[in-house]
ZADRENVEX-35951 format. One line per 3 residues: number of its first residue (from 0); their letters; for each residue x, y, z of C-alpha. Coordinates in steps of 0.1 Angstrom, whole numbers. Example, Ala and Ser with C-alpha at 12.3 -4.5 7.8 and 13.67 -1.06 7.14 Angstrom:
BEGIN
0> as> 123,-45,78 ~ 137,-11,71
This chain:
BEGIN
0> mtt> 1007,53,-5 ~ 977,79,-6 ~ 943,71,-19
3> pvp> 931,94,-49 ~ 906,118,-41 ~ 875,116,-67
6> qvt> 873,143,-90 ~ 837,160,-90 ~ 824,180,-118
9> kae> 808,214,-113 ~ 774,201,-124 ~ 775,172,-100
12> avk> 787,197,-71 ~ 757,219,-80 ~ 733,192,-82
15> aiy> 745,176,-48 ~ 741,211,-31 ~ 703,212,-46
18> lya> 696,180,-36 ~ 709,186,1 ~ 688,218,1
21> ael> 657,201,-12 ~ 661,174,16 ~ 663,202,42
24> akk> 629,218,29 ~ 614,185,26 ~ 622,179,63
27> ghs> 602,214,72 ~ 634,237,74 ~ 627,275,69
30> ygq> 643,295,44 ~ 668,308,71 ~ 675,275,82
33> ivr> 685,260,48 ~ 707,291,41 ~ 724,285,74
36> qlq> 730,251,67 ~ 745,256,33 ~ 767,281,48
39> eqg> 779,256,72 ~ 787,233,43 ~ 808,262,26
42> ldq> 785,282,4 ~ 790,320,8 ~ 759,341,17
45> kaa> 748,348,-18 ~ 751,314,-31 ~ 734,300,-4
48> akv> 705,320,-6 ~ 702,317,-42 ~ 700,279,-38
51> and> 675,284,-8 ~ 654,307,-28 ~ 651,284,-58
54> itq> 643,254,-35 ~ 616,273,-18 ~ 602,287,-50
57> lqr> 600,251,-64 ~ 582,239,-33 ~ 554,266,-35
60> eal> 549,258,-71 ~ 547,221,-64 ~ 523,229,-35
63> ssa> 502,251,-60 ~ 500,225,-87 ~ 489,199,-59
66> ark> 462,223,-48 ~ 449,232,-83 ~ 448,195,-91
69> nml> 427,186,-58 ~ 402,215,-68 ~ 400,203,-103
72> yga> 394,166,-94 ~ 369,174,-65 ~ 348,197,-89
75> lwc> 347,170,-115 ~ 333,145,-89 ~ 311,167,-72
78> igg> 297,180,-106 ~ 297,145,-121 ~ 277,131,-89
81> ilv> 252,161,-93 ~ 245,150,-130 ~ 241,116,-121
84> tff> 217,124,-96 ~ 198,149,-118 ~ 196,127,-150
87> sya> 185,96,-129 ~ 159,116,-114 ~ 147,131,-145
90> aaq> 144,95,-159 ~ 124,85,-129 ~ 98,114,-131
93> dgg> 70,91,-145 ~ 77,66,-115 ~ 105,43,-106
96> tyi> 139,49,-87 ~ 164,73,-90 ~ 202,72,-79
99> vtw> 214,100,-54 ~ 253,99,-57 ~ 257,117,-25
102> gai> 292,100,-20 ~ 307,115,-51 ~ 290,148,-43
105> vfg> 304,150,-10 ~ 339,136,-18 ~ 342,161,-46
108> avq> 331,189,-26 ~ 357,180,4 ~ 385,176,-22
111> ffr> 377,207,-38 ~ 378,228,-5 ~ 408,210,4
114> gls> 425,223,-26 ~ 412,257,-22 ~ 426,257,12
117> qle> 461,247,0 ~ 465,277,-23 ~ 487,301,-9
């Protein structure tokens, strides 16, 4: 008596292929390495190249999105820190104390430039 082989739909197979390619990209494999690995799994050159191209494009878009997000939040922290410092200094012109929010300013600047360096 033989064990029946489970049937896989085309959509499930495609999803599995893309998940496999995404794992390879996540592990740092290059475009060419992903194509070769997919070919070793039975895909032809054209299909393997399409999957690898789609995955690397998605990876680039995700990195670019994260970079822009870092730049935005960094700018907000830095500008917010500068504004708090400015307004507290202006309020203390006639004497008194003021707040220098150097932590927010430096943190924001570092995060902004980190995001800028992440852009490709």
